[in-house]
C-alpha positions in Angstrom: 84.7 135.7 -14.6 83.8 132.2 -13.4 87.4 131.1 -14.2 88.5 133.9 -11.9 86.3 132.5 -9.1 87.7 129.0 -9.8 91.2 130.3 -9.4 90.4 131.4 -5.8 88.7 128.1 -5.0 91.9 126.3 -5.8 94.2 128.6 -3.8 95.9 127.4 -0.7 94.5 128.9 2.5 97.7 130.9 3.3 97.6 132.6 -0.2 93.9 133.5 0.3 94.8 135.1 3.7 97.7 137.2 2.2 95.4 138.4 -0.6 92.6 139.2 1.8 95.1 141.3 3.8 95.8 143.2 0.6 92.1 144.1 0.3 91.3 141.5 -2.3 87.6 141.1 -1.7 87.2 137.9 -3.8 89.9 136.2 -1.8 88.3 137.3 1.5 84.9 136.0 0.2 86.5 132.6 -0.6 88.2 132.5 2.8 85.0 133.1 4.6 83.1 130.6 2.5 85.8 128.0 3.2 85.8 128.5 7.0 82.1 128.9 7.5 81.3 125.2 8.0 84.1 124.8 10.5 83.1 127.9 12.5 79.4 126.7 12.5 80.4 123.2 13.6 82.5 124.6 16.5 79.7 126.8 17.8 77.1 124.0 17.4 79.2 121.8 19.7 80.0 124.6 22.1 76.5 126.2 22.5 73.6 124.5 24.1 71.1 126.8 22.5 70.9 126.1 18.7 69.4 129.5 17.9 72.7 131.2 19.0 74.9 129.2 16.7 74.1 131.1 13.4 74.4 134.5 15.1 77.7 133.6 16.7 79.0 132.1 13.4 78.1 135.3 11.5 79.7 137.4 14.2 82.9 135.3 14.1 83.2 135.6 10.3 82.5 139.3 10.5 85.4 139.7 12.9 87.6 137.7 10.6 86.7 140.0 7.7 87.2 143.2 9.8 90.5 142.1 11.5 92.3 140.0 8.9 94.9 142.8 8.5 95.8 142.4 12.2 97.0 138.8 11.6 100.8 139.1 11.5 101.5 135.5 10.4 99.1 133.9 7.9 100.2 130.4 8.9 98.8 131.0 12.4 95.3 131.7 11.0 93.6 128.6 12.5 94.8 129.5 16.0 93.7 133.1 15.5 90.3 132.1 14.2 89.8 129.8 17.2 90.7 132.6 19.5 87.9 134.6 18.0 85.5 131.6 18.4 86.6 131.2 22.0 86.2 134.9 22.9 82.7 135.0 21.3 81.7 131.8 23.1 82.8 133.2 26.5 81.1 136.5 25.8 77.9 134.6 25.0 78.3 132.6 28.2 78.6 135.8 30.3 75.5 137.3 28.6 73.4 134.2 29.1 74.5 134.0 32.8 73.4 137.7 33.2 70.0 136.8 31.6 69.6 133.9 34.0 70.4 136.1 36.9 67.9 138.8 35.8 64.9 136.7 34.7 62.0 137.5 37.0 59.5 134.9 38.1 56.6 136.9 36.9 58.1 137.4 33.4 55.3 136.8 30.8 57.6 135.2 28.3 57.6 131.7 29.8 59.0 130.3 26.6 62.4 132.0 27.2 64.1 128.7 27.9 65.2 128.5 24.3 64.4 124.8 24.3 62.7 123.7 21.1 61.2 120.3 20.4 62.0 119.0 17.0 59.6 116.6 15.2 61.2 113.8 13.3 62.2 114.9 9.8 59.7 113.6 7.3 62.3 113.7 4.5 64.5 111.3 6.5 63.6 108.2 4.5 66.8 106.1 4.2 67.3 104.1 7.4 71.0 104.9 7.6 70.5 108.6 7.4 68.1 108.5 10.3 70.5 106.5 12.4 73.5 108.7 11.7 71.4 111.8 12.3 70.2 110.4 15.6 73.7 109.3 16.6 75.0 112.8 15.8 72.4 114.3 18.2 73.4 111.8 20.9 77.1 112.7 20.4 76.4 116.4 20.4 74.3 116.0 23.5 77.2 114.1 25.2 79.7 116.8 24.2 77.4 119.5 25.6 77.2 117.6 28.9 81.0 117.8 29.3 82.4 120.4 31.7 83.1 123.6 29.8 86.9 123.3 29.9 86.8 119.7 28.6 84.3 120.6 25.9 86.4 123.5 24.5 89.6 121.4 24.5 88.0 118.4 22.8 86.2 120.6 20.2 89.4 122.5 19.3 91.3 119.2 19.0 88.8 116.9 17.3 86.7 119.3 15.2 89.1 122.2 14.5 92.2 120.0 14.3 94.4 122.3 16.5 97.7 121.1 17.9 98.1 120.9 21.7 100.3 124.0 21.6 97.6 126.0 19.7 94.9 124.9 22.1 97.1 125.8 25.1 97.6 129.3 23.6 93.9 129.7 22.8 92.8 128.7 26.2 95.6 130.3 28.2 96.6 126.9 29.7 99.7 124.7 29.8 100.1 121.9 27.3 99.9 119.3 30.1 96.6 120.8 31.2 95.3 120.6 27.6 96.4 117.0 27.2 94.8 116.1 30.5 91.5 117.8 29.6 91.3 116.1 26.2 92.1 112.7 27.8 89.4 113.2 30.4 86.9 114.5 27.8 87.6 111.4 25.6 87.2 109.1 28.6 83.9 110.7 29.6 82.5 110.6 26.1 83.5 106.9 25.7 81.7 106.1 29.0 78.6 108.1 28.0 78.5 106.7 24.4 79.4 103.1 25.0 75.8 102.0 24.7 75.6 103.5 21.2 79.0 102.9 19.7 
């Protein structure tokens, strides 16, 4: 049985997708397991509120599982998955915009900002770990400060590894626009992070 599981772990992505489309539950399980970190990473850089990241990741993976049969060409999986991530992100943006518009001043839940203060991690003993974790927070914060279009383009390129063509398709933009957004995002990040890097 464990040998069977190992067989799926060694499979190329495309093969897992094809088997998943043929209702092979083990293949689908491995596909979801493999993509989980990438999806989580994408949302953690896209969403300012950390508590939304897990829910959005779960929803994206659920949509993958439900709709895998609709994917016509398995080699286009990454672009298809990023389209799901984009759609969910924009849905979340619209929802949070509505919430902002409807929050009343006399609302009792004054902690609705979603901002959480994190105490330093007591387990963070090694000096390097603390520095890299702090730097990661600074980079994440700088990415979240980018205008939305730049943020999406740079995340799809740098974190998800999409080509300019795939990003253009996912964001309904021209390749020139995508290249420009990525260049401007990189320039802004270099400017914001030059004190740290």
